[in-house]
C-alpha positions as CSV (number, residue, x, y, z in Angstrom):
1,X,-11.1,93.3,10.0
2,X,-7.7,90.9,10.4
3,X,-10.2,88.5,11.4
4,X,-11.9,88.6,8.4
5,X,-9.2,88.1,6.3
6,X,-7.8,85.4,8.4
7,X,-11.3,83.3,8.1
8,X,-11.2,83.9,4.1
9,X,-7.5,82.8,4.0
10,X,-8.8,79.3,5.7
11,X,-11.3,78.9,3.6
12,X,-9.8,79.2,0.3
13,X,-6.9,77.1,1.8
14,X,-9.5,74.2,2.6
15,X,-11.2,74.7,-0.5
16,X,-7.8,74.0,-2.7
17,X,-6.9,71.6,-0.6
18,X,-10.2,69.7,-1.3
19,X,-10.1,70.5,-5.0
20,X,-6.8,68.8,-5.2
21,X,-8.4,65.4,-3.3
22,X,-9.2,62.5,-5.3
23,X,-12.1,61.8,-2.8
24,X,-14.7,64.0,-4.1
25,X,-14.3,62.4,-7.5
26,X,-14.7,58.6,-5.5
27,X,-17.7,59.6,-3.9
28,X,-19.2,60.5,-6.8
29,X,-18.3,56.7,-8.4
30,X,-19.4,55.1,-5.4
31,X,-23.0,56.7,-5.5
32,X,-23.0,55.9,-9.5
33,X,-22.9,60.0,-10.6
34,X,-21.1,58.9,-13.0
35,X,-20.9,61.3,-15.9
36,X,-19.9,63.7,-12.9
37,X,-17.7,61.9,-11.8
38,X,-16.3,62.2,-15.6
39,X,-16.4,65.9,-15.8
40,X,-15.0,66.8,-12.3
41,X,-12.3,64.4,-12.9
42,X,-11.7,66.2,-16.5
43,X,-11.5,69.9,-15.3
44,X,-9.1,68.2,-12.1
45,X,-6.7,66.9,-15.1
46,X,-6.0,70.4,-16.1
47,X,-4.4,71.2,-13.0
48,X,-0.7,69.5,-12.8
49,X,-0.8,69.2,-9.1
50,X,-3.7,67.1,-9.3
51,X,-2.1,64.9,-12.0
52,X,1.0,64.7,-10.2
53,X,0.8,61.6,-7.9
54,X,0.0,58.2,-9.8
55,X,-4.0,58.0,-8.1
56,X,-4.6,60.8,-10.7
57,X,-4.6,58.4,-13.4
58,X,-6.1,55.3,-12.1
59,X,-9.0,57.1,-11.0
60,X,-9.4,57.9,-14.5
61,X,-9.2,54.3,-15.4
62,X,-11.8,53.1,-13.0
63,X,-13.9,56.3,-13.5
64,X,-13.9,55.8,-17.8
65,X,-14.3,52.1,-17.4
66,X,-16.9,52.8,-15.4
67,X,-18.7,54.8,-17.6
68,X,-18.0,52.6,-20.5
69,X,-20.4,50.5,-19.1
70,X,-23.3,52.8,-18.2
71,X,-26.5,51.8,-20.3
72,X,-27.0,53.3,-23.2
73,X,-22.9,53.5,-23.7
74,X,-22.4,49.6,-23.5
75,X,-21.2,48.2,-27.4
76,X,-20.7,51.9,-28.5
77,X,-18.0,53.6,-30.1
78,X,-18.1,56.1,-27.9
79,X,-17.4,53.2,-24.8
80,X,-14.7,52.0,-27.1
81,X,-13.0,54.9,-26.8
82,X,-13.7,55.4,-23.1
83,X,-11.9,52.1,-22.7
84,X,-9.3,52.4,-24.3
85,X,-8.6,56.0,-22.5
86,X,-9.0,53.9,-19.4
87,X,-6.6,51.7,-20.8
88,X,-3.7,54.7,-21.4
89,X,-4.4,55.7,-18.1
90,X,-4.0,52.4,-15.7
91,X,-0.7,52.2,-17.8
92,X,0.9,54.9,-16.8
93,X,-0.6,54.9,-13.4
94,X,1.8,51.1,-13.2
95,X,4.7,53.4,-15.1
96,X,4.9,56.1,-11.8
97,X,3.6,53.6,-9.4
98,X,5.6,49.9,-10.2
99,X,4.5,48.8,-6.9
100,X,0.4,48.8,-7.5
101,X,0.0,50.1,-4.1
102,X,-3.1,51.6,-4.5
103,X,-4.7,48.4,-6.5
104,X,-6.3,46.6,-3.7
105,X,-8.6,49.6,-3.0
106,X,-12.1,47.9,-4.4
107,X,-13.0,51.0,-6.5
108,X,-9.8,50.5,-8.6
109,X,-10.3,46.9,-8.7
110,X,-13.3,47.4,-10.3
111,X,-12.0,49.4,-12.6
112,X,-9.5,46.6,-13.6
113,X,-12.7,44.3,-13.9
114,X,-14.3,46.4,-16.0
115,X,-11.3,46.5,-18.6
116,X,-10.3,42.9,-18.5
117,X,-14.5,42.2,-18.8
118,X,-14.3,44.7,-21.9
119,X,-11.9,43.3,-23.5
120,X,-12.7,40.3,-23.9
121,X,-16.0,41.4,-24.8
122,X,-14.6,43.4,-27.7
123,X,-12.0,40.6,-28.7
124,X,-14.7,37.8,-29.1
125,X,-16.3,40.4,-31.3
126,X,-13.6,40.8,-33.5
127,X,-13.2,37.4,-33.3
128,X,-16.7,37.0,-34.5
129,X,-16.2,39.5,-37.1
130,X,-12.8,37.4,-38.1
131,X,-11.1,40.1,-37.4
132,X,-8.2,38.2,-36.0
133,X,-5.2,40.9,-35.3
134,X,-7.8,43.1,-34.3
135,X,-9.0,40.8,-31.9
136,X,-5.9,39.2,-30.7
137,X,-4.6,43.1,-30.0
138,X,-7.3,43.2,-27.7
139,X,-7.1,39.6,-26.0
140,X,-3.7,40.5,-25.2
141,X,-4.9,43.2,-22.9
142,X,-7.7,41.1,-21.9
143,X,-4.9,38.3,-20.7
144,X,-2.7,41.6,-19.2
145,X,-5.7,42.1,-16.5
146,X,-6.5,38.8,-15.7
147,X,-3.0,37.8,-14.9
148,X,-3.4,41.0,-12.8
149,X,-6.4,40.1,-11.2
150,X,-5.1,36.7,-10.3
151,X,-1.8,38.1,-8.8
152,X,-4.3,40.2,-6.7
153,X,-6.4,36.9,-5.9
154,X,-9.2,39.2,-7.7
155,X,-9.8,36.0,-9.9
156,X,-9.5,33.1,-7.0
157,X,-8.8,30.4,-10.2
158,X,-4.7,29.9,-11.0
159,X,-5.3,30.3,-14.7
160,X,-8.2,32.1,-17.2
161,X,-9.0,29.0,-19.0
162,X,-11.7,31.3,-21.0
163,X,-9.4,34.2,-22.2
164,X,-6.2,31.7,-23.2
165,X,-7.6,29.1,-25.5
166,X,-10.1,32.5,-26.9
167,X,-6.9,34.2,-27.3
168,X,-4.9,30.8,-28.9
169,X,-7.9,30.1,-31.5
170,X,-7.5,33.2,-32.4
171,X,-4.1,33.4,-32.7
172,X,-3.8,30.0,-35.1
173,X,-7.0,31.1,-37.5
174,X,-5.6,34.3,-38.3
175,X,-2.4,32.6,-38.5
176,X,-0.2,33.6,-35.4
177,X,1.2,30.3,-35.2
178,X,3.9,31.3,-32.4
179,X,1.4,33.6,-30.2
180,X,-1.1,30.6,-30.9
181,X,1.1,27.8,-29.4
182,X,2.3,30.5,-26.3
183,X,-1.5,30.3,-25.1
184,X,-1.9,26.4,-26.0
185,X,1.5,26.4,-23.7
186,X,0.0,28.0,-20.6
187,X,-2.6,25.6,-20.6
188,X,-1.0,22.5,-21.5
189,X,1.4,22.8,-18.6
190,X,-1.7,23.2,-16.1
191,X,-2.6,20.4,-17.6
192,X,-5.9,21.5,-18.4
193,X,-8.7,19.4,-19.1
194,X,-11.9,18.2,-20.5
195,X,-14.5,18.6,-23.8
196,X,-12.9,21.2,-26.0
197,X,-9.5,20.9,-24.8
198,X,-7.8,18.1,-26.8
199,X,-6.5,20.2,-29.5
200,X,-4.3,22.2,-26.8
201,X,-2.3,19.2,-27.0
202,X,-2.4,18.0,-30.5
203,X,-1.5,21.7,-31.9
204,X,1.2,21.8,-29.4
205,X,2.5,18.3,-30.8
206,X,1.7,19.5,-34.5
207,X,4.3,22.4,-33.7
208,X,6.7,21.4,-32.1
209,X,6.8,18.5,-34.6
210,X,7.2,21.1,-37.3
211,X,9.5,23.5,-35.1
212,X,11.7,20.3,-35.7
213,X,12.0,20.6,-31.7
214,X,11.1,16.6,-30.9
215,X,12.2,17.2,-26.8
216,X,8.6,19.3,-27.1
217,X,7.1,17.3,-29.5
218,X,7.6,14.4,-27.4
219,X,6.9,16.2,-23.9
220,X,3.2,17.3,-25.5
221,X,2.7,13.9,-26.9
222,X,3.1,12.6,-23.5
223,X,1.2,15.3,-21.8
224,X,-1.8,15.1,-24.1
225,X,-1.4,11.2,-23.7
226,X,-2.0,11.9,-19.7
227,X,-4.7,13.9,-19.7
228,X,-6.6,12.5,-22.6
229,X,-5.5,8.7,-22.0
230,X,-8.4,7.5,-24.7
231,X,-7.1,9.7,-27.4
232,X,-5.1,7.3,-30.1
233,X,-3.4,10.7,-31.9
234,X,-0.8,10.6,-28.8
235,X,0.0,7.2,-30.3
236,X,1.4,8.4,-32.9
237,X,5.2,8.9,-33.4
238,X,7.5,10.8,-35.5
239,X,7.3,9.0,-39.1
240,X,3.2,8.9,-38.5
241,X,3.7,13.2,-38.1
242,X,6.0,13.2,-40.5
243,X,4.1,11.1,-43.6
244,X,0.8,13.1,-42.0
245,X,1.2,16.5,-42.2
246,X,2.5,17.3,-45.8
247,X,0.8,15.9,-48.8
248,X,3.4,15.3,-52.0
249,X,5.7,12.5,-52.2
250,X,8.6,14.5,-52.6
251,X,7.4,16.2,-49.1
252,X,6.8,12.9,-47.4
253,X,10.7,11.9,-48.5
254,X,11.9,14.7,-47.3
255,X,10.4,14.9,-44.1
256,X,11.3,10.8,-43.7
257,X,14.3,11.8,-44.3
258,X,14.8,14.0,-41.8
259,X,13.7,11.8,-39.4
260,X,16.3,9.3,-40.5
261,X,19.3,11.7,-40.5
262,X,18.8,12.0,-36.7
263,X,17.9,8.5,-36.1
264,X,18.8,6.4,-39.1
265,X,18.6,2.8,-38.0
266,X,14.6,4.0,-37.0
267,X,12.5,0.6,-38.2
268,X,9.7,2.3,-38.9
269,X,11.1,5.1,-40.7
270,X,12.9,3.3,-42.9
271,X,10.1,0.9,-43.7
272,X,7.6,3.9,-44.3
273,X,10.1,5.4,-47.3
274,X,10.6,2.1,-48.7
275,X,6.7,1.9,-48.8
276,X,5.9,5.4,-49.9
277,X,8.9,4.8,-52.8
278,X,7.5,1.5,-53.6
279,X,3.5,2.9,-54.1
280,X,5.3,5.5,-56.5
281,X,7.5,2.5,-58.8
282,X,4.5,0.8,-58.9
283,X,1.2,2.3,-59.6
284,X,-1.8,-0.1,-59.0
285,X,-3.1,1.4,-62.3
286,X,-0.4,1.2,-64.6
287,X,-1.9,2.0,-67.6
288,X,-0.5,5.3,-68.7
289,X,1.9,5.1,-66.4
290,X,5.3,6.9,-66.4
291,X,7.9,6.3,-64.9
292,X,10.5,8.7,-62.8
293,X,12.9,10.5,-64.3
294,X,14.9,9.7,-61.0
295,X,13.6,6.1,-61.1
296,X,17.1,4.3,-60.5
297,X,18.2,6.8,-58.1
298,X,14.7,6.1,-56.1
299,X,14.6,2.2,-56.6
300,X,18.2,2.4,-54.8
301,X,17.1,4.7,-52.1
302,X,13.9,1.8,-51.7
303,X,15.9,-1.0,-51.6
304,X,18.7,0.4,-48.7
305,X,15.4,1.2,-46.6
306,X,13.9,-2.3,-46.7
307,X,17.2,-3.5,-46.7
308,X,17.7,-1.3,-43.2
309,X,14.5,-2.2,-42.1
310,X,14.7,-5.8,-42.4
311,X,18.7,-5.4,-40.6
312,X,16.1,-4.3,-37.9
313,X,14.1,-7.3,-37.3
314,X,15.4,-10.2,-39.2
315,X,11.9,-11.9,-38.3
316,X,10.3,-9.5,-39.9
317,X,9.5,-10.6,-43.7
318,X,7.3,-7.7,-45.0
319,X,10.6,-5.6,-46.1
320,X,11.7,-8.3,-48.5
321,X,8.8,-9.1,-49.7
322,X,8.2,-5.6,-50.8
323,X,11.9,-6.1,-52.9
324,X,10.6,-9.5,-54.1
325,X,6.9,-8.1,-55.6
326,X,8.9,-4.6,-56.8
327,X,11.2,-6.8,-59.2
328,X,8.2,-8.9,-60.3
329,X,6.1,-6.2,-61.5
330,X,9.1,-5.1,-62.8
331,X,9.8,-7.9,-65.0
332,X,6.0,-8.0,-65.6
333,X,6.9,-4.8,-67.5
334,X,9.7,-6.6,-69.6
335,X,7.4,-9.0,-70.2
336,X,5.3,-6.9,-72.1
337,X,7.5,-5.8,-74.1
338,X,8.8,-9.3,-75.0
339,X,5.2,-10.0,-76.0
340,X,5.1,-7.1,-77.9
341,X,7.8,-7.5,-80.0
342,X,7.7,-11.6,-80.8
343,X,3.9,-9.8,-82.3
344,X,6.1,-7.5,-84.2
345,X,8.9,-9.6,-85.5
346,X,6.2,-12.6,-86.5
347,X,4.1,-9.9,-88.7
348,X,7.5,-8.5,-90.1
349,X,8.5,-12.4,-91.0
350,X,7.0,-14.1,-93.9
351,X,6.5,-17.0,-93.7
352,X,8.9,-19.3,-94.2
353,X,11.9,-17.0,-94.2
354,X,13.8,-16.4,-90.8
355,X,13.8,-13.2,-88.8
356,X,16.0,-10.6,-89.4
357,X,19.4,-10.3,-87.4
358,X,18.2,-7.1,-85.9
359,X,14.8,-8.9,-84.3
360,X,16.9,-11.7,-83.4
361,X,19.3,-9.6,-81.2
362,X,16.5,-7.7,-79.5
363,X,14.8,-10.9,-78.8
364,X,17.4,-12.4,-76.7
365,X,18.5,-8.9,-74.8
366,X,14.8,-8.6,-73.9
367,X,15.2,-12.3,-72.6
368,X,18.1,-11.5,-70.8
369,X,16.8,-7.9,-69.4
370,X,13.8,-10.4,-68.4
371,X,15.7,-12.7,-66.6
372,X,17.9,-10.6,-64.8
373,X,15.1,-8.5,-63.0
374,X,13.6,-11.9,-62.3
375,X,16.6,-12.9,-60.5
376,X,16.4,-9.5,-58.5
377,X,13.3,-11.4,-56.3
378,X,15.4,-13.9,-56.0
379,X,17.2,-13.4,-52.9
380,X,14.6,-11.5,-51.0
381,X,11.8,-14.0,-51.7
382,X,14.8,-16.9,-50.7
383,X,15.1,-15.0,-46.9
384,X,10.7,-14.6,-46.9
385,X,11.3,-18.0,-47.2
386,X,13.2,-18.9,-45.0
387,X,10.9,-17.2,-42.2
388,X,7.6,-18.5,-42.8
389,X,9.2,-21.9,-43.0
390,X,10.7,-21.3,-39.8
391,X,6.9,-20.1,-38.8
392,X,5.6,-23.4,-40.2
393,X,7.9,-25.5,-38.0
394,X,6.5,-24.4,-35.2
395,X,2.9,-24.4,-35.8
396,X,2.9,-20.5,-36.2
397,X,2.0,-19.8,-39.6
398,X,-1.4,-17.9,-40.2
399,X,-3.3,-17.5,-42.8
400,X,-2.0,-14.7,-44.6
401,X,1.5,-16.1,-44.0
402,X,0.5,-19.0,-45.8
403,X,-1.3,-16.9,-49.2
404,X,2.3,-15.5,-49.0
405,X,4.4,-17.9,-48.7
406,X,2.6,-19.8,-51.6
407,X,3.3,-16.4,-53.7
408,X,7.1,-16.9,-52.7
409,X,6.9,-20.5,-53.9
410,X,5.6,-20.0,-56.7
411,X,7.6,-17.0,-57.9
412,X,11.5,-19.1,-56.9
413,X,9.5,-22.6,-58.8
414,X,9.4,-19.6,-61.5
415,X,12.7,-18.5,-61.3
416,X,14.7,-21.2,-61.2
417,X,12.7,-22.3,-64.1
418,X,13.3,-19.7,-66.4
419,X,17.5,-20.2,-65.1
420,X,17.3,-23.8,-66.2
421,X,15.6,-22.9,-69.7
422,X,18.7,-20.3,-70.0
423,X,21.3,-23.1,-69.2
424,X,19.9,-25.5,-71.4
425,X,20.3,-22.7,-74.2
426,X,23.9,-21.9,-73.3
427,X,24.0,-26.2,-73.6
428,X,25.4,-25.6,-69.7
429,X,24.1,-29.4,-68.5
430,X,25.3,-29.0,-64.8
431,X,23.6,-25.8,-64.4
432,X,20.7,-27.1,-66.1
433,X,20.2,-29.6,-63.4
434,X,21.1,-27.6,-60.7
435,X,18.4,-25.2,-61.7
436,X,16.1,-27.8,-62.3
437,X,16.2,-29.9,-59.4
438,X,15.4,-26.1,-57.6
439,X,12.2,-25.9,-59.4
440,X,11.0,-29.2,-58.6
441,X,11.6,-28.1,-54.9
442,X,10.1,-25.1,-54.8
443,X,7.3,-26.8,-56.7
444,X,6.9,-29.6,-53.6
445,X,7.2,-27.2,-51.4
446,X,4.1,-25.2,-53.0
447,X,2.2,-28.2,-52.8
448,X,2.4,-29.0,-49.4
449,X,1.1,-25.4,-48.3
450,X,-2.1,-25.8,-46.9
451,X,-4.6,-23.4,-46.8
């Protein structure tokens, strides 16, 4: 009787130890008896001793992930739920075993691979459905498992470019700019290249410029040019981006002002600033034109910008031509007012009678305004003419230069002719002779320029 009782206790003890072992469930997984493995695991999870060790949770990860990938369950809501539970189990395992001591076992590695694969697939599906927030959350999980598999050398590559580029594009498309930058940064820092990857560097260049991080802007512009040497995109400088990334006139001014705040002598920034304002104050189609309320402020800003750009490059005539042309355009608008007033004055004045004092005063005021406005073009045109004359003396005057040179000399002749007339009206014979000589000089210069 005692022997029988001892045998029974031995059998019960052996069964209890076996029931608390993880091997039976692992064996069922290995022989692909997955439904039974899950049933036995779920039953064992009611036993506190079974779940006392970390292995219970990594085993659950492997079992649930395997069941989710069975034919008939794949791509179903049930599979999604199983993957979520497998993920939760793995997180519990990591909490209990931060060293991940069991992760090298093939059965457990396979569970992690299936988690990675499923989250990648789920993320891609949500991305195609334009559910970007959901897609991003799933792709983050895929990246987590991908990084783990790379660390364990299960994946031989040092970077999972596929999941990173999908996560980056998903974040970018969904409007999560900072997260997109994080994923693109990992790719760019690894210098990934090839078809479809130039956008990685383009995004980071634009992103850092928008963040006013010029160090990052220059870094990824340089990296982009290194990886994609034939791309012109990475040749653009901060001024190009300041103007190109915004749309309205006010936004462009603000963007260039930001560049000039840290680099006030930047030639290109000053030149572009002047040109943008010039286009606003001198539209090609002036019909129905309404001048900005802050015209005087903008005009000063434009002239200051062109003055700085010319100082940076004293042999470059373009800023001077812009300023001169601005005053000529401005004078043309005064001339229109002069002509209209002359017509109105003629219509109001009876033949054989004198025009009214008011009309004469207005005519004289418009004449004075016209002369003073034309005077504004004189100095910049004189400086431009000096540059052209120097090139001509060195036989370096190009066709375009000759066209501009003729325009400048023609206007200078007109300006001095007007000054001669005004001096004559004032009965200032000395000034009249001086301006007449200047008018003649520039007429002769004009005639000397051969096309």
